[in-house]
C-alpha positions in Angstrom: -18.4 94.1 -38.2 -20.2 91.0 -36.9 -22.9 91.7 -34.3 -23.0 89.6 -31.1 -26.2 87.6 -30.6 -27.5 86.4 -27.2 -30.3 84.0 -26.0 -32.5 87.1 -25.8 -32.2 88.3 -29.4 -31.0 85.3 -31.5 -34.3 84.0 -32.9 -35.9 87.3 -33.6 -32.7 88.6 -35.3 -32.1 85.6 -37.5 -35.7 85.5 -38.7 -35.6 89.1 -39.6 -32.6 88.8 -41.9 -32.8 87.5 -45.5 -29.4 85.9 -45.2 -27.6 85.7 -41.8 -24.1 84.2 -41.4 -23.5 83.2 -37.8 -20.1 82.3 -36.3 -20.3 80.0 -33.3 -17.2 80.4 -31.2 -15.6 80.4 -27.7 -12.8 82.4 -26.1 -10.8 79.3 -25.3 -10.9 77.9 -28.9 -7.7 78.6 -30.8 -9.1 77.9 -34.3 -12.0 80.3 -33.4 -9.5 83.1 -32.6 -7.7 82.4 -35.9 -10.9 82.6 -37.9 -12.2 85.8 -36.1 -10.3 88.3 -38.3 -11.3 86.3 -41.5 -15.0 86.5 -40.4 -14.7 90.2 -39.7 -13.1 91.0 -43.1 -15.8 89.1 -44.9 -18.5 91.0 -42.9 -17.2 94.2 -44.5 -16.8 92.7 -48.0 -20.1 90.8 -48.4 -23.0 93.2 -48.4 -25.8 90.8 -49.3 -25.7 89.1 -45.9 -25.6 90.2 -42.3 -22.9 88.7 -40.0 -23.3 87.7 -36.4 -21.3 85.9 -33.7 -22.5 83.7 -30.8 -20.2 83.0 -27.9 -21.3 79.4 -27.0 -20.0 79.7 -23.4 -22.2 82.7 -22.7 -25.2 81.4 -24.8 -25.2 77.6 -24.4 -29.0 77.4 -25.1 -28.5 78.6 -28.7 -25.6 76.2 -29.3 -27.6 73.3 -27.9 -30.8 74.2 -29.8 -28.9 74.5 -33.1 -26.8 71.3 -32.4 -23.4 72.9 -32.4 -20.9 70.1 -31.6 -17.6 71.6 -32.9 -16.0 75.0 -32.9 -15.8 77.1 -34.9 -19.0 76.4 -36.7 -20.4 78.9 -39.3 -24.1 78.5 -40.0 -25.9 80.2 -42.9 -29.6 81.0 -42.3 -32.1 82.2 -44.8 -35.1 83.9 -43.2 -34.5 82.0 -40.0 -34.0 78.6 -41.5 -30.6 76.9 -41.5 -29.5 76.3 -45.1 -25.8 75.4 -44.7 -23.2 74.6 -42.0 -19.4 74.9 -42.2 -17.5 73.2 -39.4 -13.9 74.0 -38.5 -11.5 76.7 -39.4 -11.8 78.1 -42.9 -9.5 80.4 -44.7 -10.9 83.6 -46.2 -11.2 82.5 -49.8 -12.7 79.1 -48.8 -15.3 80.7 -46.5 -16.1 83.4 -49.0 -16.8 80.7 -51.7 -19.1 78.8 -49.3 -21.1 81.9 -48.4 -21.3 83.2 -51.9 -23.0 79.9 -53.0 -26.1 81.0 -51.0 -26.3 84.6 -51.9 
């Protein structure tokens, strides 16, 4: 199950994980809602990474600092550094392929 992140714990949490997959989303975003169950399923299947979610409306500082311009956006971090960004809705197999490239 993806763990919610906030302005208060984002940097510390991301830096403490070898591989962190972060879904940037908003409640009003239809593609985000469609991708949410996909992201949740992958969080259970892929054990070599930790999965997180950031609600950009509740945590605008994070979205601004990372440069999130479109939703949903999935960002892959390695030890706190961004290594890949996936913009827009992705089906399960496509998202899984993208994530597995970096594990």
